[in-house]
N, C-alpha and C positions, 0 to 999 in steps of 0.2 A: 203807140204814143204814151200809154199809161206806164209801160215798162221804162221808157226813157225818162218820164217824169219821176218815177221811183228812184231811178239811178241818181238823178240830180238831187232829190230830196234826201236820200239816205246815204249818199256817197258810195253807193254800190252799183255795180254794173249788172244788167239783166243777163241771164244765161239760160239756155234751153232747159225747160222743165223746172227751173228754180226761180223763186220770187226775186232773189237778188244775190249777188256775190257779196259775201260778208266782208267787213273790215278785217275781222279775225277769222281765218279759215276754219277754226274749230267751231264756229257758229253756223257753218253751212247747212247742217241738218235742221237747224231751227228755221231758216228761211225756206227750206224744202217743205217743212211741215206747216208753216204759217197758213197756207191756203186751206188746210184741213181743220183748222180750229174754228170755234164759233165766231160768227160775224162781229160780235162786240169786240173781241180781241183783235180781229183783222182790221176793223175800222179804227180801233184805238191805236194800233201800231201806225197805221197810215197817218192819223192825225198827229201823233207825236213825232213821227219822222218829218212831217211838214213843219212842225214847230221848230224842231232842231235844225232844219234847213234855212231858217230865217237868217238874214245877214247881220242881225244884231249880235253884240258880244254874248257869248254863252252864259256868262255870269248873270246877265239880265234875263235870260230865257229860263234858267233853271227853276225859279219859283213856279212858273207856268207849267213846266215839264212835270214837276212834282204833283201839282194839283190835277193836271190832266191824267197822269198815271193813276192817281187814286180813283178818279172817276171811271177810268177804263177797268180797273180791278173790280170795282163795285158792279159795273154793268156786265162784265164778263162772268163774274161769279153768280150773278142773278140769272143769266141766260142759260137755256138748256145746252148741255154739251153736244157738240157736233160729231165727236169721235171719241175713241178711247184714249187719245193722246192726253198727256198732261198739258192741257191747253194753256193754262196760265204760265207754266214754265216756258213753253214755246214762245209766247208773246214777250215775256220778260227777257228771254235770251236775245231775241231780235232787237228789242229796245236798248238793252245794255250794249250790244254790239254797235248799234247806230250811234249811241252816245259816245262810245269810245272812238269811233271814226270821226265824229265831230270834234271831240277834244283834240285828237291828233292833228286835224286840219287847222284848228284854231291855234294850237301851239306852234305849228310850222309857220302860219301866217304872222304870228307875233314875233317869232325869232327872225324871220326873213324881212320883217317890216322895217320902215325907216326910223322908227322911234329910237331914242337913245337907250343905252343899256339900263339906266335907272327906271325908265318908263316900261321897258319890256319886262324887267324883273318885277315891277309892281303889278303889271297885268297878269303875269304868270302866277305870282303869289296870291292874287285875288282869285284866280281860277282854281288854284289848289285848295284854298280855304273853302270856296263854294262847293267844290266836289266833296271835300272831307265832311262838310256840313249837311250833305244830303241825308234825309231822315230814313233812308232805307236800312233794313237790318237783315239778319240772317248770316250764318257762317259763310255761305258762298260769296255773298256781297262783301262782307267785312274782311274776309281772309284772302279772297282771290280776285274778285272782279274790281272792287274799288281800288285796291293797290295796283292792279294792272293798268287801270285808267289813269290813276294819279302818276304812275311811272313816266308817262309821256311828259308831264309837266315837271316832275322832279329832274328828269334827265336834261331837259331844256334849261332849267335853272342852274344845274351843275355845270353846264357847258358855257354859260354866259361868263364874259370876262369880269 
């Protein structure tokens, strides 16, 4: 039951021996290692996946995601390590993969929705601005992860009439 709930929350499907099937196949190892990191990071990921699974527009959820992420980082850094894994990196990898999956689903729902082109464009532009405004830093986020996530929105905007 918990595996099915995770699938629903994170947009991922359970698979034998793996916490979840990632949105991006390159993140598979992160989900495999998530069960080995300290409980603060495990619970933090579950909480954030649940937050990202809420039916509200992602733009309205992102401030809560940022605040919850900061709390998870503080708790995870304060907790004793459970393994020799780079625990924070594993948690962040799963979180960013789940965020990308949520963005992709929201973009698809917006594009496939009944709203007019102007409204769809406005929603996608608001989402793009919110994603670009996330306060996360580091070369991996700014040069690889954020651009990959934003690409879902940019491609949809380019395809609008």
